[in-house]
Each structure stands twice: as structure tokens, then as C-alpha cells.
N, C-alpha and C positions, 0 to 999 in steps of 0.2 A: 249552312256556312258559318264559319267562325267570325265573330265581331272583333273589331280592332280597338285601339285606343285613339283612333281618329274620329272626329265628329264633324257633322255639318249642321249649320244653322240657317234657317230661311227667314229673310225679311220679305214677307209675302204681302204684296200691295195689290189692292183692288179698289178702284174709284177713290184714289188718294187716301185710303185707310190701310193700316197695317193689321195683320191678324196676330193675336196673342191667344194662347191657350192656358187654361187654369190647370196647373200641375196637380196631380193626385198623390205624388210622393214628395217628401220633404226635400227642399224647402217648398212650402205650399204658396207659390206665388204665380204670377202670370209670366209667360215666356213665349217666344216664337217657336214654331215647329223645329225640332232638332232631334238628332240621334246619332248613334254610332254607325260608322261605315262597316260593311262586311269586308272580309279579307279580299283584296284585289279589286274592290268596287271603285268605279270612277266617282269622284266627289259629287259632280252635278247629277249623275244618275241616282246616286244614293240619296241625295237631297229630295229628288222627285219621289222616290220610294217612301222616304220618311214622311213627306207631306201627305201622300195618299194614305199611308198606314194610320196617321194620327188624325186626319180630317176627312178623308174620303174625297178630297178635292184633287183634280188634275191641275198641273201648273206648268209653266214655262220658266226656265232660268233666263233671266235678262242679262245679268253680269255678275262676275265675282266681286265681292266687296272687300274682303280681307282674308288673309291666310296667316293664322297666329299660333304661337305656342301658348298653351293654356297654363294657368297657375291655379292652385287650389283656392285662392281668394276670389277669383273672378268667375269660376265655373263650378256649378253645383256638383258635378260628378268629376271623377278623375280622368279627364281626357289629356293626352299628351299634346295634341295638336287639333285645331279645328279650322274649318273652311266656312266662311260666311258668304252667302249669295243673296242678291236681290232677285225676286221672282214675281210672277203675276199669276193669279188664278185664271184658269181657262174653263172651269166647269166642275 
């Protein structure tokens, strides 16, 4: 499936702690699980797919946090739009 310029970002909470991953591509910093949606993919389902692909964890989406247009200064990759969700690890 073709990816889009839409992205999802997970604020993944477990026992009052948030999960951040060390990026392997520039910029080399810590960030929450995130990635591009596939064409026609529901943002919440795409988020669960990205969390599992990047961490091997299964998760639940608790609630949408924000739905934003991205700009080059705030997002490392060129996303047009991104959806941010709060979630929790379930295993």
C-alpha cells in the first residue's frame, strides 16, 4: 500500500511513564512512536500498526489529543498533517 503525507504520533503511557524511542535517522533524538499512514488507513488503526512495528507492543488508543497541520520547523519529516493520540500499552 502507498504511504501518505499524513502521520500519527503516540503518547504511549504505562504506569504513569511515557515511551520514547531513540531515532536511528537524523535528527538523532528521542521521540514517541510515530509514522506515516497508509492510503485510506484509519488514523487510530494506523497508530496501533506503527506502535507494533516500532516496539512489538500491543496498545489501546485512549483518546485523540490533537489534529494538526505540520510545518517544517516542528516535524523532522515533511508531513502535511498529523494526528496525535494518547494510548496505553496492553502487552
